C-alpha positions as CSV (number, residue, x, y, z in Angstrom):
1,M,0.6,-16.9,13.2
2,R,2.4,-17.7,16.4
3,A,5.1,-19.6,14.4
4,L,5.6,-16.5,12.1
5,V,6.0,-14.2,15.1
6,E,8.5,-16.6,16.8
7,E,10.4,-17.0,13.5
8,H,10.7,-13.3,12.7
9,G,10.7,-11.8,16.3
10,P,9.9,-8.1,16.7
11,L,9.7,-6.3,13.5
12,S,11.9,-3.2,13.1
13,M,10.5,0.2,12.0
14,R,12.1,-0.5,8.6
15,Q,10.2,-3.8,8.3
16,R,7.0,-2.0,9.4
17,R,7.3,0.7,6.8
18,R,8.3,-1.7,4.1
19,G,10.0,1.1,2.0
20,R,7.0,3.4,2.1
21,P,7.2,7.2,2.4
22,T,6.3,8.9,5.7
23,D,3.9,11.5,4.4
24,A,0.4,10.9,3.5
25,Y,0.7,12.2,-0.1
26,G,3.9,10.2,-0.6
27,I,2.2,7.0,0.6
28,L,-0.7,7.5,-1.9
29,V,1.7,8.1,-4.8
30,R,3.7,5.0,-3.8
31,S,0.5,3.0,-3.5
32,I,-0.6,4.0,-7.0
33,V,2.8,3.2,-8.5
34,G,2.8,-0.2,-6.9
35,Q,-0.7,-1.4,-7.8
36,Q,-0.7,-4.8,-9.6
37,L,3.0,-5.1,-9.5
38,S,5.5,-7.3,-7.6
39,T,7.2,-5.7,-4.7
40,R,10.5,-5.6,-6.7
41,A,8.9,-4.1,-9.8
42,A,7.0,-1.5,-7.8
43,S,10.1,-0.5,-5.9
44,T,12.1,-0.1,-9.1
45,I,9.5,2.0,-10.9
46,Y,8.8,4.1,-7.7
47,G,12.5,4.7,-7.6
48,R,12.7,5.9,-11.2
49,V,9.7,8.3,-10.7
50,V,11.2,9.8,-7.5
51,E,14.6,10.2,-9.4
52,L,12.8,12.3,-12.0
53,F,12.1,14.8,-9.2
54,G,15.6,14.9,-7.6
55,G,15.1,12.0,-5.3
56,E,12.0,13.4,-3.7
57,V,8.3,12.5,-4.0
58,P,6.9,15.1,-6.4
59,S,4.6,17.7,-4.9
60,P,1.1,17.8,-6.4
61,A,2.0,20.9,-8.4
62,K,5.2,19.3,-9.8
63,L,3.4,16.1,-10.7
64,I,0.6,18.1,-12.5
65,A,3.2,20.0,-14.5
66,A,5.3,16.9,-15.3
67,D,5.2,15.6,-18.9
68,P,3.2,12.5,-19.1
69,D,5.6,10.8,-21.5
70,T,8.5,11.4,-19.2
71,L,6.5,9.7,-16.4
72,R,5.6,6.9,-18.8
73,A,9.3,6.5,-19.7
74,A,10.0,5.8,-16.0
75,G,7.7,2.7,-16.3
76,L,4.2,4.0,-15.5
77,S,1.3,3.0,-17.6
78,R,-0.9,5.6,-19.2
79,A,-3.6,4.8,-16.6
80,K,-1.2,5.2,-13.6
81,V,-0.1,8.6,-14.9
82,A,-3.8,9.7,-15.1
83,Y,-4.4,8.3,-11.6
84,L,-1.4,10.2,-10.1
85,R,-2.6,13.4,-11.8
86,D,-6.1,12.9,-10.4
87,L,-4.7,12.5,-7.0
88,A,-2.4,15.5,-7.3
89,E,-5.3,17.7,-8.7
90,R,-7.6,16.7,-5.8
91,V,-4.9,17.4,-3.2
92,E,-3.9,20.7,-4.8
93,D,-7.5,21.8,-5.1
94,G,-8.4,20.8,-1.5
95,D,-10.9,18.2,-2.5
96,L,-8.8,15.7,-0.6
97,D,-7.7,17.1,2.7
98,L,-5.0,14.6,3.8
99,D,-4.3,16.5,7.1
100,H,-7.8,15.7,8.4
101,L,-8.0,12.0,7.5
102,T,-6.6,11.1,10.9
103,E,-9.9,12.4,12.4
104,L,-12.0,10.0,10.4
105,S,-13.0,6.3,10.9
106,D,-11.5,3.6,8.8
107,D,-14.5,3.4,6.6
108,Q,-14.7,7.3,6.1
109,V,-11.0,7.3,5.3
110,S,-11.6,4.5,2.7
111,E,-14.5,6.4,1.3
112,Q,-12.4,9.6,0.8
113,L,-9.5,7.8,-0.7
114,T,-11.4,5.6,-3.1
115,A,-13.1,8.6,-4.6
116,V,-9.7,9.3,-6.3
117,K,-9.3,7.5,-9.6
118,G,-7.0,4.6,-9.3
119,I,-7.2,4.4,-5.6
120,G,-9.2,1.2,-4.6
121,Q,-9.7,-0.6,-1.4
122,W,-6.2,-2.1,-1.5
123,S,-4.5,1.3,-1.6
124,A,-6.8,2.6,1.2
125,D,-5.9,-0.4,3.3
126,M,-2.2,0.2,2.8
127,F,-2.8,3.9,3.7
128,L,-4.8,3.0,6.9
129,S,-2.1,0.4,7.9
130,F,1.1,2.2,7.1
131,H,0.4,5.9,7.4
132,L,-2.4,6.1,9.9
133,G,-1.1,3.1,11.9
134,R,-4.6,1.7,12.3
135,P,-4.1,-1.6,14.1
136,D,-7.0,-3.8,12.7
137,I,-6.8,-3.6,8.9
138,L,-6.9,-6.9,6.9
139,A,-5.9,-6.3,3.3
140,V,-7.8,-9.1,1.8
141,G,-7.1,-7.8,-1.7
142,D,-3.4,-8.1,-1.3
143,L,-2.1,-11.2,-3.2
144,G,1.0,-11.3,-1.1
145,I,-0.9,-11.7,2.2
146,R,-3.2,-14.3,0.6
147,R,-0.2,-16.2,-0.7
148,A,1.6,-16.0,2.7
149,A,-1.6,-17.2,4.5
150,E,-1.7,-20.1,2.1
151,R,1.8,-21.1,3.0
152,A,1.5,-20.4,6.7
153,Y,-1.7,-22.4,7.1
154,G,-0.9,-25.2,4.7
155,L,-3.8,-24.5,2.4
156,K,-4.2,-26.3,-1.0
157,K,-4.8,-22.9,-2.7
158,I,-4.6,-19.2,-2.2
159,P,-7.6,-18.3,0.0
160,D,-10.2,-15.9,-1.2
161,A,-11.2,-12.8,0.7
162,K,-14.0,-14.6,2.6
163,T,-11.7,-17.4,3.6
164,L,-8.9,-15.1,4.7
165,T,-11.3,-13.0,6.7
166,R,-12.4,-16.2,8.5
167,I,-8.8,-17.3,9.1
168,A,-7.9,-13.8,10.3
169,E,-10.7,-13.5,12.9
170,P,-8.5,-14.7,15.9
171,W,-5.9,-11.9,14.9
172,R,-8.3,-9.1,15.9
173,P,-7.6,-6.4,16.9
174,Y,-4.1,-6.6,15.5
175,R,-4.7,-7.7,11.9
176,S,-2.4,-5.0,10.5
177,L,0.5,-6.4,12.5
178,A,-0.4,-10.0,11.4
179,C,-0.3,-8.8,7.7
180,L,3.2,-7.5,8.4
181,Y,4.3,-10.8,9.7
182,L,2.8,-12.5,6.6
183,W,4.6,-10.2,4.3
184,A,7.9,-10.8,6.3
185,S,7.4,-14.6,5.7
186,L,7.4,-14.0,2.0
187,D,10.6,-11.9,2.2
188,N,12.4,-15.1,3.3
189,A,10.5,-17.6,1.2
190,P,12.1,-19.4,-1.7
191,V,11.1,-18.0,-5.1
């Protein structure tokens, strides 16, 4: 990890945000759009979705009112359209109170978020790291982090969650920052 920090130096706020919105709802929309996609594909599709709404993250009400076929034409799967609508409905109805998540523990935030269809632990980890700025989140479900750890540590294969957790133990209590450096290493890696 030291080699990555020395190679990349201090990370800028742009590098730390990694293109994510600054509001809680926007982060969750971006996370759902980006699930199971490469960074480049996720960014492209997210850009198309935002463009449908005049360059802004659609409010819950606008997302609920949007034609599902129009959203699908932007590159979203039928399932992701359903997930986005479930998120929007829960926020609109007050079932998910995004303003009060800062008061909860990491586990409580994860529990609240993963109750939304389509938001799993990966999305909860991204929210905890990027929006709430929690310092010790290790996104073991992120393939990019696992691939970067494989390269950084000279492993023969991509580590599973248990192996990554063991490798990351010395990074405590700053595993969120370590993940940012791992992602940064992929940004410069040959494809």
